Backbone bond lengths (Angstrom), bond angles and torsions (degrees), N, CA, C in turn:
res aa  C-N    CA-C-N  psi(-1)  N-CA   C-N-CA  omega(-1)  CA-C   N-CA-C  phi
1 M - - - 1.440 - - 1.565 110.01 -
2 W 1.282 116.69 134.10 1.431 123.90 -176.81 1.560 111.42 -98.65
3 L 1.333 115.39 154.87 1.445 120.54 178.43 1.564 108.54 -128.23
4 L 1.302 117.16 132.79 1.481 122.08 175.81 1.529 107.32 -91.55
5 D 1.331 118.43 127.37 1.405 124.54 176.12 1.545 107.53 -67.16
6 A 1.367 115.51 163.93 1.460 118.52 -174.60 1.530 112.12 -66.58
7 N 1.352 118.92 -17.64 1.445 122.19 179.62 1.525 113.08 -87.02
8 M 1.339 115.35 2.44 1.485 117.87 176.18 1.530 112.65 -99.28
9 D 1.285 116.90 145.27 1.476 120.36 179.85 1.529 111.61 -65.60
10 V 1.336 119.32 126.30 1.461 122.35 -175.07 1.516 110.67 -68.33
11 H 1.408 117.97 -15.01 1.440 117.87 174.43 1.544 113.25 -61.61
12 L 1.327 113.97 -19.43 1.494 117.56 179.73 1.517 112.04 -66.43
13 L 1.285 118.31 -18.95 1.513 121.83 179.95 1.494 108.06 -56.17
14 A 1.311 118.96 -49.75 1.525 121.01 -177.98 1.506 111.55 -68.20
15 L 1.332 115.83 -39.99 1.497 118.19 -179.38 1.518 110.55 -65.10
16 L 1.318 117.09 -44.82 1.482 120.01 177.73 1.504 113.55 -62.96
17 Q 1.367 114.45 -35.89 1.450 117.96 175.14 1.566 112.06 -62.48
18 Q 1.339 113.65 -35.75 1.485 120.03 175.63 1.525 110.69 -57.51
19 F 1.366 113.23 -39.21 1.427 122.16 -177.77 1.545 112.46 -81.10
20 G 1.325 117.15 3.79 1.501 121.04 176.79 1.536 113.12 87.73
21 Q 1.374 118.65 14.30 1.420 121.37 -179.45 1.492 111.10 -106.96
22 K 1.362 115.04 115.68 1.432 121.20 172.72 1.509 108.88 -69.17
23 T 1.369 118.90 117.18 1.416 125.24 -170.52 1.511 110.65 -136.97
24 E 1.342 116.40 141.16 1.458 121.97 172.84 1.540 107.07 -127.09
25 A 1.346 114.91 168.60 1.477 120.64 179.49 1.534 110.63 -111.82
26 T 1.338 116.67 140.80 1.468 120.98 175.06 1.487 110.38 -57.15
27 T 1.341 117.70 -38.29 1.447 119.29 -178.57 1.478 114.00 -62.45
28 K 1.314 117.77 -36.17 1.433 122.57 -178.23 1.552 112.53 -78.11
29 R 1.306 115.08 -15.55 1.519 122.58 176.01 1.493 109.66 -95.35
30 G 1.342 121.80 -9.54 1.418 123.32 -178.88 1.512 110.89 82.27
31 W 1.315 119.52 21.51 1.462 122.45 -177.80 1.535 113.65 -104.53
32 A 1.289 119.52 11.49 1.448 121.47 -174.41 1.500 114.89 -61.55
33 A 1.357 117.97 -27.62 1.453 122.03 -179.33 1.507 114.81 -88.50
34 L 1.331 118.05 -3.76 1.475 118.47 -177.01 1.544 110.40 -71.97
35 N 1.352 115.74 146.26 1.447 117.79 177.34 1.565 106.36 -76.16
36 N 1.314 115.27 165.87 1.490 120.03 -169.75 1.538 111.75 -58.14
37 G 1.350 116.47 -46.90 1.417 117.25 -178.29 1.506 113.74 -63.60
38 D 1.351 117.29 -43.57 1.487 119.41 175.47 1.504 112.12 -62.66
39 L 1.349 117.12 -36.42 1.431 122.23 -179.34 1.536 111.15 -62.50
40 V 1.327 115.22 -42.81 1.495 117.10 179.34 1.542 107.54 -67.21
41 S 1.271 119.31 -44.19 1.507 121.86 -177.90 1.481 111.03 -59.65
42 I 1.358 119.92 -46.65 1.465 119.21 -178.23 1.525 111.16 -74.12
43 A 1.319 118.29 -32.03 1.490 122.32 179.21 1.538 106.28 -64.05
44 V 1.303 120.40 -45.69 1.424 122.50 179.62 1.516 111.82 -61.02
45 K 1.348 114.26 -43.36 1.463 119.97 179.66 1.506 111.12 -60.80
46 E 1.357 117.71 -33.46 1.437 123.72 -177.14 1.578 112.88 -88.54
47 G 1.355 116.84 3.23 1.450 118.82 175.65 1.458 115.66 95.27
48 F 1.349 119.90 8.11 1.492 119.72 174.52 1.526 111.25 -79.57
49 T 1.335 114.21 152.24 1.440 119.00 -179.94 1.498 115.03 -118.80
50 C 1.374 114.17 -10.21 1.474 118.45 -175.85 1.517 109.80 -155.36
51 L 1.291 115.73 143.74 1.519 123.74 174.99 1.500 108.92 -117.75
52 L 1.308 116.82 128.87 1.479 120.81 171.11 1.506 107.63 -102.45
53 T 1.331 114.89 130.43 1.497 122.07 -175.17 1.514 108.29 -142.81
54 Q 1.368 114.61 159.75 1.424 119.77 167.97 1.491 112.80 -103.70
55 D 1.289 116.08 -2.76 1.443 124.65 -177.86 1.521 112.54 -71.80
56 R 1.309 117.52 99.69 1.491 122.16 -174.66 1.510 110.20 -66.84
57 L 1.355 119.02 -20.86 1.476 119.71 179.80 1.503 110.87 -87.55
58 F 1.323 121.85 -1.84 1.409 123.99 -175.98 1.524 111.18 -59.36
59 A 1.297 116.95 -35.11 1.465 118.66 -179.45 1.486 113.26 -58.36
60 D 1.349 117.54 -41.95 1.464 121.24 177.76 1.532 111.22 -65.34
61 A 1.296 115.13 -46.90 1.482 119.85 -175.56 1.549 112.96 -71.01
62 A 1.294 116.92 -28.57 1.438 121.02 -175.48 1.513 114.17 -99.02
63 A 1.298 120.49 0.13 1.442 124.10 -174.04 1.527 112.84 -53.86
64 R 1.302 114.04 -48.17 1.499 119.90 179.13 1.518 110.12 -64.43
65 A 1.334 118.91 -44.13 1.428 121.91 -179.46 1.529 112.46 -61.49
66 L 1.324 116.54 -36.03 1.428 120.35 178.92 1.517 112.53 -70.10
67 K 1.380 114.70 -33.58 1.477 119.21 174.22 1.528 111.88 -63.96
68 A 1.318 114.20 -37.58 1.480 122.65 178.97 1.533 110.91 -73.19
69 H 1.338 116.85 -26.38 1.472 122.66 -174.87 1.563 108.55 -129.78
70 P 1.288 116.73 72.17 1.471 121.49 -174.65 1.514 117.79 -65.17
71 K 1.385 115.29 -7.99 1.472 116.89 177.03 1.470 112.11 -98.00
72 F 1.304 118.12 2.21 1.456 122.31 177.73 1.522 112.25 -97.33
73 A 1.280 117.38 147.88 1.490 123.11 -177.33 1.520 110.00 -127.39
74 V 1.300 116.07 148.90 1.463 121.91 173.56 1.493 107.39 -121.96
75 V 1.368 114.88 132.71 1.460 121.15 177.77 1.534 106.55 -117.12
76 V 1.328 115.67 119.58 1.480 121.23 176.22 1.515 107.05 -93.59
77 V 1.299 116.82 112.82 1.460 122.70 -177.03 1.568 108.85 -88.39
78 H 1.322 111.54 124.08 1.486 119.08 -178.29 1.558 110.82 -112.30
79 L 1.345 113.81 69.46 1.445 120.36 175.25 1.549 105.38 -121.10
80 P 1.315 118.19 138.83 1.516 120.76 178.82 1.486 112.20 -61.16
81 Q 1.327 115.54 139.74 1.467 121.11 176.73 1.513 106.90 -67.37
82 R 1.324 114.01 132.97 1.474 124.38 177.14 1.532 109.93 -143.49
83 L 1.264 114.57 174.34 1.459 120.31 172.44 1.528 104.80 -64.09
84 W 1.339 116.99 153.92 1.460 119.51 -171.16 1.534 115.95 -53.43
85 P 1.362 118.96 -47.33 1.489 116.14 -175.86 1.587 109.60 -59.89
86 Q 1.326 118.41 -40.23 1.450 119.09 -179.14 1.503 111.91 -71.09
87 Y 1.327 117.11 -37.25 1.477 123.63 177.92 1.501 110.22 -62.66
88 Q 1.309 114.24 -43.36 1.499 120.05 -179.08 1.529 110.06 -61.29
89 E 1.347 114.93 -43.06 1.484 118.22 178.00 1.457 112.96 -63.47
90 S 1.346 115.65 -41.46 1.487 119.21 178.88 1.526 110.52 -64.59
91 F 1.312 117.00 -44.93 1.441 122.31 -179.15 1.528 108.77 -62.03
92 K 1.265 118.44 -51.40 1.449 124.86 -179.16 1.557 110.15 -55.89
93 A 1.382 117.09 -48.71 1.426 120.17 -177.55 1.573 109.76 -62.28
94 A 1.369 115.40 -41.30 1.453 118.56 -178.00 1.564 108.63 -66.82
95 W 1.337 116.48 -40.02 1.470 122.02 177.56 1.519 112.49 -58.39
96 L 1.322 114.48 -48.70 1.475 120.32 -177.04 1.517 110.45 -64.30
97 K 1.323 115.66 -31.80 1.467 120.99 179.10 1.526 109.34 -76.58
98 S 1.312 118.80 -39.42 1.490 123.30 -176.53 1.506 108.40 -160.93
99 P 1.369 117.15 93.67 1.459 118.40 179.13 1.494 112.17 -59.09
100 I 1.342 113.10 155.63 1.489 120.18 176.10 1.469 109.22 -66.18
101 S 1.364 115.20 130.28 1.439 120.39 178.94 1.527 107.99 -131.14
102 P 1.289 119.06 86.75 1.458 123.26 -177.67 1.512 112.62 -56.10
103 T 1.339 118.54 143.54 1.430 124.21 174.40 1.558 106.55 -112.15
104 P 1.347 116.14 113.99 1.461 120.87 178.71 1.542 112.85 -49.24
105 G 1.359 117.29 131.62 1.448 120.42 177.21 1.520 116.16 82.82
106 K 1.361 114.10 1.90 1.487 118.30 -173.66 1.524 109.23 -127.78
107 V 1.381 111.90 161.18 1.489 119.40 167.45 1.525 105.18 -104.86
108 I 1.302 116.33 125.92 1.486 118.84 177.42 1.513 106.26 -115.26
109 H 1.295 117.18 159.61 1.440 125.48 175.87 1.497 109.33 -112.66
110 W 1.379 115.90 132.51 1.463 121.79 -174.84 1.483 108.17 -139.70
111 P 1.291 120.47 142.47 1.469 124.71 -7.85 1.556 107.97 -77.61
112 D 1.337 114.72 161.80 1.462 121.02 -176.31 1.511 109.93 -64.89
C-alpha cells in the first residue's frame, strides 16, 4: 500500500488506483504535520510500503528511518507543479513510459 505525502495532489489517489495501486494520503490520515522520520515509522506501522513525495530533501531526513525500516521505500516525484488536469496528463504519460517501481529500503527518483 502506498502513501501520498502532504505535498502531493490528492487527485493522484484515483489515478494510482486506476494503475492498480492501493494508495492513501497523509492529509486524509491526519499525518500532514509529521516530520519525515516519524512519518516513515507510523506509515510502516500502519502497513504502508512506499511514500510518494515531491520533497527532494526527504532522502536526507528519512535516511535513518529507512535503515530502521528496510522494507519501506520512498519515491521522489520530479514532475513540475501544474494545475491538476495538466499534472494528471504529465503523471500519466510518465507512468505509461516507466511505471513507478519502488525499491525497498531506498529513495528513488521518478521519472528518471
